Each structure stands twice: as structure tokens, then as C-alpha cells.
Residue, then its C-alpha position, 0 to 999 in steps of 0.5 A: m568502525n564502518s557499519p558491517e563491522i558495528r552490525a557484526a560485533f553487536l551481535k558477537f557481544f551479545q551472542d557471547r551473553g547467552h543471546m540467540v541472533v535472530p534475523s530481521s523479520s519483514l518490513i511487512p508485520h505478517d502476524d500484527p494488523s495493528l502496524l502497516f510497517t515493522a516500526a522497531g525490532v520489538v514486533q516480531f517478538k511481542p508474542l513473546f512478551t505477552g505469553t502467546i506462543p511457547l518461548p523459544y529463547k528467553r533472549a535474543a538479539s537483532v538488527q531489524k529493518c524498520l520503516r516509519m512516516s512518522d517524521l517524513d516532513n523532517v527528512g533531510k532536513t535535520r541530522r537524525h530524522n529518516t524513513f527506512f532505518e535499521m534497529l539494533g536490540n537485545f531482548s529478554f523474554g521473562d530472564y535478565f531485567k533492568e540491572d543486567a541491560i543497563a551494564w550491558a549497554w554500558e559495556y558496550l559502548m565503552a569497550g565495544l564501540g570506545i566511546d567517550q563516557n564523559k560525552l554520554c548521559v542518561s534519562v530514567y522514567r520520572d518514577d522509576a528509582e530503581a533505573y535511577d539507582l542502577w545507573r547512580r550506585k552500579i555504573g557510577l554516573a554523577p547525578g547531574r548526568i542523570f534526568k528524569l523525564g516523563d511520559d512523552t519521552n521515557f514510557w514506550g510503547p506499545a507497537g501500535n494500539s495494544g502489546p507490551c509497554g514500559p518504562c524505559s531509559e535512555i542513553y544519549f551523546d553530547l554533541g556540543e554547543k555547535f548543534s544546541c538550540g541555544k536555550k539554557d533549558c536546552l538537556p536530553g528530550c529537548a527537540c534540537d540536535r545537541y543531544s543524539e539518542v544512542w539506546n533506548l532501553v525500554f523495560p516491558q512490565f506491563n500488557q496495554t489492552p486497546s482500551g489503553e489499561r494496563l495490566p502486568l506483562m506475562n513475561r516481562g523483560v527488555d526491549t532495547g531499541m538502538g538506531f543504527e544510522r544515529l550510532i554510525a553518525v556518532i561512531q564515525k563523527k560526521d554532522s549528519i546521518f546522511q554524512t555516513d556510509l550509510f548514506f553518502p555513497i548514495i549521495e556521492e553518486v547523485m552529486a556525480r549526476t548534477g555536478l553539485d557539491y555537499g555543503r555548499e547550499p543548504e536546500k540543495d543538501t537536503t534535497l540529496n538527503v531526501i533522494a538517499d533517504h528514499i532509494r533506500a526505503l525503497v529497495f527494502a520495502i520492494a524487497d519484502g514484497v511491497i509493490p507502489s500501488n494507490e492502497e495502504r503498504g503500496y500507497v506509502l511506497r508510491r508516496l515515497l517515490r513520487r516524492a523522491v522524484r520530485f526532488c530529481r526534478n528540482l535538481g534538473i534530472r527531468d528523465p527516470y533516474l532512481y533506478e540507476l541508484v539500486p545498485r550502489t544502494i544494494g552493495i552498501f548492504q549487500a553483506a548484511y542482506p545478500e537477498l537484496d542482490g538476488r531482487r537486483e532487477e525485479i527491483t530496478l525494474v519497479i522503480k524504473s516503470e513507477e518513474e516513468r509512469f509518473l513523469a508522463t502523470l507529471d506533464k499531465g499534471l503541469a498542463q492541467l494546472a497550467e488551465l487552472t491558472r489561466r481561469e481560475r481565480a483561485i485553486s480550490a483544496a480539490d483542485a489542488f488534490k486532484l492535482y496530488d491524487t490523480y497526478g502525483f502533482p505536490l503541493e510545493l510546485t502547486r503553491e510555486i506556480a501559482q504565486e507566480k500568476k498571482i493566485e490563491v491555493d487552499e491549502k487548509g482544504f488540501f490538507a484537511m483532504l489529505d488527512e483523511a486520505r491518509k486516515l482511509s490508507r491506514q484502514k488496513t483490517k476487515f476487523t479491529l478488536k473491540g472488546e477485551w480479551k477474557i483469558l480462561k486458560k494459558g496458551s495460545g492453541s494450535f492449528i490441527g486443520y491439516d490432517r481434521l476438519e473437526s475436532e473436540t476441544e475447548i475455549l481458551r480465551y475470548n473477546e465478546h462485543g455484541q453478537d460479535i465474539e473472537v474465540v481463539l481455540d485449544r486445538s483449532p480446525f480452521y485455517a487463519e488467513s494467511g500467505g494469501q489464502v482466505g480464512d476457513q468458516g464454519e461452526i462451533a458449537g457448544s452445550d446451548f448455543r452455537l456460533r457462526v464462524q465468519d472469518t479466521y485471522w493470525f492475531q499475535g500468534m494466535t488462530v482467532g475465529h470471528c464469530r457471530v451468534e447464531s443462536g443461543k447464549f454464548s458460555a466458554g467451555k467444551v465446544q465442537a468446532r467444525v469447518d465448512i467443509a465445502q468452503r475449505r474443499e473450493t480454496a484448496r482447490s484455487h490455492t493448489a491452482t495457484h502453484m500451478l499458474h506460478a509454475a506455467l507463467r514461469q515455463v512460457l514467460g520466463e524465470h523473472a515471472r515470479q509471484e508477488g502477490s496472491f489472494v485465493e478464495p473459494g473457486r477463485l483466485r488472483f496472481d500478481f507477478m513480475h512482467f512487464q507487458p500484457l499477456s498475448a492471447d497464445e501466451i494465455e492460452a499456453v498457459e491455460n494448456i499447461v495448468n489443464d495438462k497437469i489437473l487431467a493427467g491427475v499429479a500427486v499433491n505431496k505436503l511435507e515438513t521438513s527444515l528450511d535447509e532441506a526444503r531449499k536443496m529439494g529447489a523449493m520456492a520462497l517468497f520475498g516478504e515471508k518469515y520462515g521458520n526453521q521448520v517448514r512446509v514444502v508442498k510438491i506437485g510431482d516434479y512441476s512445482t515445489e514451492l514453501c506453503a503453509g496454506t490447504h491444498l487438495d492430494n491430487t491436481a485432478e480435483i481441480g476439475l478445470f481452470k480458465i483465466t478470466a482477466q488479466e491487468s496491471a496491478a502495478a509498475g512492472i506487476r501483472r494481475i492474473e484472475a482465474i476461476v476452478g471447480k464448481r465455480l468454473f463449472l457453473e460459469l460455463r453453464s451460465g455461459d452455455k444458456t447464453i448462448r442458447e437464448l442468443r440463438n433463439l432470438l436470433g433465429a440462429d441454430q448453429e452458426l451464431v457468428k454468421k448470424v450476428v455477422e449478417i446482423q452487424d452489415r444490415v445494422r451499418k447500412l441502416e445506420k448509413s441510410a439514417e445519417a443520410n436522412m439526418l443530413e438532409t433534415a439537417k439542411a433544412e433545419a438549418e436553412r430555416l435557420l439562416k432565414k430566423a437568424a438574419g440580422q442577429s446576433f444570437l439564436v438559442e433553439g430546440f431541437p427534439d429527438y436529434g441527438i448530439d450528431g444532429l445538432r452538429m450538423i445543423a450548426d455546421i451548415v449554419r456557422e459558415k453562412t453567418k458572420n457575427l453569429i453565437g447559436i445554442l442548440y439544445e434538445e432536452t432528455k429526461d429533464k436534462l438539456n444537453y447543448l451545443v455552442f458555436v460561433s461564425a468564423d469571425l468571432v472565433k477569437t473574440r468569442p470562443a466557444g469554449d469560454i461560452v459553456k463555461e460561463l453557461r456552466k454557472i447559469w444552467g449547471g452540468g459540465g461541458g467544454g470545447r473548442p473555440h469554433l465548436a463546443e458542448g455541454g449537458g445535465a443543464d437545468p431546462t427552466k433556465i433557458d431565459a437565463v441563458r437569452s439574457y446573458l447573451q443579450n448582456l454579453l453582445k451589447p454594444 
């Protein structure tokens, strides 16, 4: 069986047993701030287990896209480790439990896949007598094929720091002695490759709180996960996942480029495996809206891409190449994930641009490393990390080149700095729950804020920690941060207290208000909730303008200029979109004109709830990476823009006031970023600019001809600078003549000059060095308790006593920094009290 057949067979098997087939959610877990990426099939179902949202179904089955970085160092080296993978799973939410889960799993493996049951064995949690008995008596496994294991292998979860968890039972396929570690105690759970975990049957029956306490789960049930790649390797009888039809077509493509044969050199096989794994992860993550960057998910993606580029380089591929693997990768998965083909061009362009950028940086890193190995006796942790972080330079290559030069690398310090960087990259959320939920009533509440900005309601649950309180309301008018739009602010008032709502966010299907006690003593009960109307209004102006900007960009630049991300706050917006060069001044003006024309036209903004199918028929644009249900909200601005959007918007474009682009920059390879302001914020900016212009006119004595006046002043300044330069040259000649007399018969000189500036010192140095032999000169100027200086050497000393090398030694005495060319080098930030020490250094340097 091939991989598409097995995917389809799995879903049909459980659909025939009453399961709702649920599409894979995005790799970006939108409603779970505890996770960087979707790492398991259960992630999108967590609220159904905890009971924070009503159950739309009691049984589900899915094939979920997942991304994990925990096994990165083993990827490609073992038969089973990879980063991007698919997880097959069936789920029960308060419906069937262990008996049916175990029976159906066995039935599917036997009847559905025809696996030899004699090669299967299972493990159960050591305290789970029920699961053991089911395998022994219902399935009929011999006791010698059932293994009781502990927490480290057979207690699962939660995904993140809180949520559903429970004991599990794993099904293993015995690959035989060929893959064994050879130890006598090599049994299921061993770290070697002999026992391949095929299916993990998890029985969530606890809800773990952030503090680690396990409480009974509201909807206990079943959460199974079957690693698709490992399963395919068993079914297709391959020694590793990389030899299956999920990887090997990509590997064949690389082999055709490099002339390699798979299976001859283990090290080369590992390299091929890594490239195939990483391109899969890149394709799927970019398709879901992640762009390589230096932050959070983008940092992970950039790291994978650069790692893959390095492995390509190990095979002798020095030009951008990964992007050429995109069509083959999409071809493998197109039947299961047709959306990939719609993103083919964008995925290819992002990867190619990022490769080009990194390869250029990599060459700079090689030059930097060459300089380090030339002048340093050891490469410090800071230098190694700078090579890695700034130039994307792999430690392995740093180590290899350093070893050739017999130079040590502080790897321990490097990894300490890398761990710290990883910790920072995982700090994703603005706020993390510190206490425990106190649940007053069941339910997750509802959002009523599209139509109402104030409501009488009650608190369903809260989480109190000092003066900070997280609150879930029964009927909340507060919009939770989503789709790039900031969360609402406002207030919640009780009978004898007032809370300031500082932010609103989603957490496991609930709208949570992050509040601060403003007055009184907080107590649960009936409350009055009020949204900050001015903030909501200004945010709506920005959000509606974002939709209009999107449409205008596509009109001016082309259909490829589709949204890749946005941030919307009161009066200001940031918009990321696909485009591969900066916008010209004419293009920016054209975009502004289109948006402002629509504002002045007063176009109606209609918001309607409809089915996803109807929205698509209307031509509504959907954003990749977003998860949409069967019912969606459409925001339609006349016949100009139609998008799926759950954000808050105006009723008419005229309410925006005006729109102005304030900046553009590169957000990532192939991604441009525009910033703009609207409404009251734009009005205040215009007023501030007008005030500045009036002040300049007063200062310069210009009435209306301000630009003309500035041009006149610039001309006058240039003439003065030229005159000053001529005067400086004459003065420099006089000072140079004085120094030439002083230097007669000397091997070095150290001289200070007040108020000359570095340009003046250069003039003096150039004259002196041209008329002397066997002379090293140091000229300095003191500014703000520090010295700026230059070092020059006469022409006959350039090769034997280069000025740049002297500055490097002076830095050790004087402090500060500096460098330069062999005949002239400069330094700054030096300690004025160390001048005598510098003279002593030169005396010792020039001793016969």
C-alpha cells in the first residue's frame, strides 16, 4: 500500500465507526499560547476534553500535520526521527473509552493493514490494570507480549504545560535482531530501533493545571496517535522512514543532482535524509503562514533552512538549491493537501530568497572566521556564537576549520549562549497564567461584542494572582486578540470593585480578560462589562483600512501580493505581504490614492455570517494558516474587497478619515512590510508635522519658501566647509613641519592635538609619513574623557610593522576598539591615563 491509500483507509475505517473526519489544523496553534507549533493530533481537540467549549461531536478522526524540534540532533541519523510528520488519530470525548479503543486499533492493524500479529507487542502503564486485562483477555495477547512501563514512556501529556493527560498503551512492531542494541534487556521502550512504536493509545482522564496538579477531566476519553512515517516504513518493509514514498522521491532528486548512490556511505545517507526531512518541514510551515525570521516560529524555520543549506554544501552544492525540491515535495502530498499547490510559487520564492541571503552571509562568515583563526589563539564562545547567530555559521564548520589551524573553540560556552537564545525564542506570550482557575459555573462563555460594547453578565471562572486577575465572562463584549488585531481594553465593575481590562486573549476556546484591580476588593458574581469605545473605534479604523490596503496592493503590484501577516492596533497597522522588491515612491502613492479614494467615497462595510462554501462562492479571500469552521464571518467593502475575517470593523469607509503609509521594509526573504496610520492618530501626526514646519520657518526666517531657504543654507554650509578644509590643510602642513623636526632621529612619536578632529589628524599623518623613514606615529585627540587616535607607519615599515596590527595591541593597553589598513589605522574610546604605557610599549617594540 502507498501512503495516500493508507491515509484514506485509516479515515474511512473510523468514519464507518461513527467518527467525524476532521481536517488537519494549521501548524500554528492559534488558540494555545503554550505551544510554538502543533506537535500532536490532540492539540486542536484540547478544549473538547476540558469542556471549555460545547461538544460538536463525540468521536473524531484526523490526519494532523505536526512539527517537533526536540529530536533535531537525531534527524537523519536514526531510522525514525524527523521534524515534520503526520499523526493519524482517533478521539473520543466522553464517549467510548479503553475497551473500544484497544479493540479497534487491533482490528485496524490486523484487518485494515494485514500486519503480522506475531511481530506486535504492547506496553501499558504500570498501574493501569484495566488496559492490561483488555489486552490479555479481550485481545488474547500472551503475558510475555504485554509490558508494564512507567511514567517516562506510558503516561502521556499534557501538550504544553497544562491540559488533558493520562496513561497510555503503546503498540510496537518488532523489527528483529538487525535493529537491536544487543543488550539482554532490549525490550519495548528501549532507545534502540528494534521495537518501532506504531500506535500510542492515550486515555486522557486528568486535566493538569499549570502548577502540575492533576484533576479529573470533564470529558475523559481517548486520544490516539499513530506516527504516519513510522507506520509506512513498517507497511512498505523499509529499513527507515527515509526509504518510504514519503521521503525517497526527494532523496532521488538530490542524488540525481549530486551523482550519489544511497546506501554506500552512511554519512552521505544522513545528509540526504536531513535535506529531505527539512524541505518537507519548510514547505508545510511556509504554506501555513510561517516565514523565516529571527523570532519565534520564524526563527525555527530559518534554523531548519540554514541547516539544510549547510548539508547541501557538504554535498558540494554551493548555489541555491532547496527551492528546486519544492515541486517534488508538493507532488508527494498534493492529493492529501491540495492547498500546497496554490502556494507553490510563494513557497518556492521564499525558500530561494532565504537561501540566497544566507549563502551571501555564509561567505562573509567564512571571511570572519578566517580573520579569527589568523589573529586569535582560541575562538571564544562569543565569537563562535556571533558566527552562528549573525552569519548563520554552523558550529561544526567553525570547529572543523579551527582544528585545521590547531585552534580551540569554546564549545561549552557556545552551547550555553545557544540555550539562552532558545529560551528567549520560546517566550512567545505577553502573559502566562500563574495561578489556578476557580470555576464557578460550567461553560466557556460567548462573545457578543460585534453588536454590544457593554453588557450585564457574570463571571464563570477566574484566576487570581496578586493584583492581576484573569476573568472569563458568561457574555463578553471584549474582543480577544486574534488575526493580528489587538485585544480590547475596558473595565469590569462589580458591586464594590472595579477591574481595568488591560488585554483580552483566547485560551483553549475561552475569551479571557487580563485585568488589574483598580479599586475595591474583587469578588465573583454579577458584573457590568464595558469596552473602551475610543480604543475599539480606532482599532476598527485600522482593521478596515488593512483590508483596503490589501486590495490596493494586489491592484497595483499584482495578485501575488497577498497577505502574510498583520498587526492592527488603535490608529496604526502593520501589513506583511508577498513581494520581492521595495515599493517605488510612485507605487506607494498609487496605493495611498486608491485607499483614500475609497475612504472619501464612503463605501458601505457589510459584515455577514454565512457558510464557508457560500463565502467561497462570493469570492471571499481566506488567509492561509487560519482555521475556519463551517460558519464564517465575511467582511465585504462594496465590490472592492471581500475577505473572511472575525475582527471588528467600521460600517462605512468614510469613518476611517484618512490613510497614510509611513514606512516600508523587508520583513523576511520575499516578504515586504508596510506600516500605516489612520484616523485620529494620522490627524495628530499631521498637526505635529505642521507645527514643526512653522517652527522651522520661524527659525530660518522663511515665510512660504522653506525649501528654497534650506537649499540656500546648504550651499552656504558647503562653502564654509570647503574654506575650513583649506584652512585646516594649511594648519596641518604647519603642524606636520613641526613634527618632522621633532621626529628627526626618532623611531616613534606620540603627540596630542586638541580640537583637530580625526580628519585633521589624517592630514598631518599623511604629510609626515610621506617624508619619513623608520617611523611609527601615534596622533590622538581627547574628547569626553576618552581618546580618539590614529597610528601611521612610514612606507618602509608597512610590511613589517603594519598599523592595523599595532592598533590591535594598543587596544589591550588603551581599551576601546579600532582597526584599519597597513599604513594607517584608527582607534577610539581609549583611556587617557595610559599614554605613558603606550610609549613604553613602542619603546619595547622597537628595541634592537
